[in-house]
C-alpha positions as CSV (number, residue, x, y, z in Angstrom):
1,M,107.4,120.3,83.1
2,E,106.0,120.4,86.6
3,H,103.0,118.2,87.5
4,K,100.7,119.0,90.5
5,V,99.5,116.2,92.7
6,I,96.9,116.4,95.5
7,I,97.6,114.7,98.8
8,E,95.1,111.9,99.6
9,D,94.2,110.4,102.9
10,L,95.5,106.9,103.3
11,T,92.8,104.1,102.8
12,G,93.2,100.5,101.9
13,T,91.2,101.0,98.7
14,A,93.1,104.1,97.5
15,F,96.5,102.6,98.2
16,A,95.8,99.1,96.9
17,P,97.6,99.6,93.5
18,Y,100.8,100.5,95.4
19,G,100.7,98.0,98.3
20,K,99.0,97.3,101.6
21,V,97.8,99.5,104.5
22,I,98.2,98.8,108.2
23,D,95.7,100.6,110.3
24,L,93.8,100.1,113.5
25,P,91.4,97.3,112.8
26,A,87.6,97.8,113.0
27,D,86.9,94.2,114.1
28,E,87.3,92.6,117.5
29,P,90.8,91.7,118.7
30,S,92.0,88.1,118.2
31,K,93.5,88.0,121.7
32,T,92.8,89.9,124.9
33,G,94.2,90.0,128.4
34,D,94.2,92.0,131.5
35,G,94.9,95.5,130.2
36,W,95.7,94.7,126.5
37,N,94.1,93.8,123.2
38,C,95.9,92.1,120.3
39,W,95.0,91.9,116.6
40,S,97.2,89.2,115.1
41,Y,98.3,89.3,111.5
42,I,96.5,92.4,110.4
43,Q,98.9,92.5,107.4
44,M,101.7,90.4,106.0
45,L,105.1,91.2,104.6
46,D,106.2,88.6,102.0
47,V,109.9,87.8,102.7
48,S,112.4,85.1,102.2
49,E,115.5,86.7,103.8
50,P,116.2,88.6,107.1
51,I,114.6,92.0,107.5
52,G,116.7,95.1,107.9
53,F,115.3,98.2,109.7
54,G,116.2,101.8,109.1
55,L,115.2,105.1,110.6
56,V,114.6,108.3,108.5
57,E,114.4,111.8,109.9
58,T,112.5,113.7,107.3
59,Q,112.9,117.4,107.4
60,Q,110.7,120.3,106.2
61,R,111.4,121.1,102.5
62,A,109.5,122.0,99.4
63,F,107.0,119.4,98.3
64,V,108.9,118.7,95.1
65,V,110.0,115.3,93.8
66,T,112.5,114.9,90.9
67,A,113.4,111.2,91.2
68,M,112.2,108.0,92.7
69,E,113.4,104.5,93.5
70,R,111.8,101.1,93.3
71,H,112.6,97.6,94.7
72,V,111.5,95.0,92.2
73,S,112.5,92.0,94.4
74,R,111.2,93.2,97.8
75,E,108.3,94.8,99.6
76,E,109.1,97.7,102.0
77,L,107.3,98.5,105.3
78,L,107.1,102.2,106.3
79,L,105.7,103.3,109.7
80,T,105.6,106.9,111.0
81,F,106.6,107.4,114.6
82,D,105.4,110.8,115.8
83,R,103.9,113.0,113.1
84,E,102.1,112.8,109.8
85,I,104.1,112.2,106.7
86,I,103.4,112.3,103.0
87,Q,104.5,109.4,100.8
88,P,104.7,109.9,97.0
89,V,104.3,106.6,95.0
90,A,103.7,105.6,91.4
91,C,103.1,102.2,89.8
92,C,105.7,100.8,87.4
93,N,104.8,100.0,83.8
94,D,107.2,97.0,83.5
95,I,108.7,95.5,86.6
96,D,111.2,93.5,84.4
97,D,112.5,96.7,82.6
98,P,115.8,97.8,84.2
99,E,115.8,101.0,82.2
100,E,112.3,102.1,83.2
101,Q,111.8,105.6,84.6
102,P,109.0,106.7,86.9
103,D,106.1,108.5,85.1
104,P,105.3,111.9,86.8
105,R,101.7,111.7,85.5
106,A,101.2,108.5,87.5
107,V,102.3,109.8,90.9
108,K,99.9,109.8,93.9
109,C,100.7,111.2,97.4
110,F,99.3,109.7,100.6
111,R,99.1,111.2,104.0
112,I,100.1,108.6,106.6
113,K,99.1,109.4,110.2
114,P,100.8,108.2,113.4
115,G,99.5,104.7,114.1
116,Q,99.2,103.9,110.3
117,A,101.8,102.1,108.2
118,I,102.1,101.0,104.6
119,V,103.8,98.1,102.8
120,I,105.1,99.4,99.5
121,G,104.6,96.7,96.9
122,R,107.4,95.2,94.6
123,G,108.3,97.5,91.8
124,V,106.3,100.6,93.1
125,W,108.2,103.8,92.5
126,H,108.6,105.9,95.7
127,S,110.6,108.8,97.0
128,P,111.6,109.4,100.6
129,A,108.5,110.5,102.6
130,Y,108.0,114.2,103.4
131,P,106.9,115.6,106.7
132,A,103.3,116.9,106.5
133,S,104.2,120.0,108.6
134,E,107.0,119.5,111.2
135,D,110.1,117.4,110.9
136,A,109.1,113.7,111.5
137,R,110.7,110.3,111.9
138,Y,109.7,107.1,110.3
139,L,110.9,103.5,110.3
140,F,111.3,101.4,107.2
141,A,111.9,97.6,107.0
142,I,113.0,95.7,103.9
143,E,114.5,92.4,103.1
144,K,118.3,92.5,103.4
145,K,119.1,91.2,99.9
146,K,120.2,92.6,96.6
147,D,117.5,93.8,94.3
148,K,117.2,92.2,90.8
149,F,118.7,95.3,89.1
150,G,121.5,96.0,91.5
151,D,122.5,97.4,94.9
152,E,120.3,100.2,96.3
153,M,123.2,101.5,98.3
154,V,125.0,102.8,95.1
155,N,122.4,105.2,93.6
156,P,118.8,104.0,93.4
157,W,117.3,107.4,92.3
158,V,115.9,107.5,88.8
159,D,114.8,110.8,87.3
160,F,111.2,111.1,86.0
161,I,110.5,110.7,82.3
162,G,111.6,113.8,80.4
163,G,113.3,115.2,83.5
164,D,109.9,116.4,84.8
165,T,109.1,117.1,88.5
166,I,106.0,116.9,90.6
167,R,104.8,119.3,93.2
168,F,102.2,118.3,95.8
169,A,100.0,120.2,98.2
């Protein structure tokens, strides 16, 4: 079965069940200088190990997702460089269940604009991000440690319950 999902604009309130949003602050900067403004600690990444950074070039393709991954022991930062991207996410039902599969009925898709970032919470199911229109690049950062249920480098992708898919637009 295929489930249709509408793309939502990224807001802190809408994304709260899945993690945290990093966006341009509305309040005054915490520090200023000649020609610069700084907003310190607009968001936090909860870590205990070194952070690894990766770069993804996401290419135009059908807006279809068949599987997702989750990191039950780590948060993950995602920051788009140059173009809008779409990030599908879904909450997990039981973060301690190594056999859990993502539920296609629970998937939400968020539009992330350049200058915005997200911190995907522990256990949140997610696929790679999709370009909103043109090929795009995004950075991810995650603690460099093994996850509770194994090594993500082997095969982290878990099919949806019932082998379903989602399509978003």
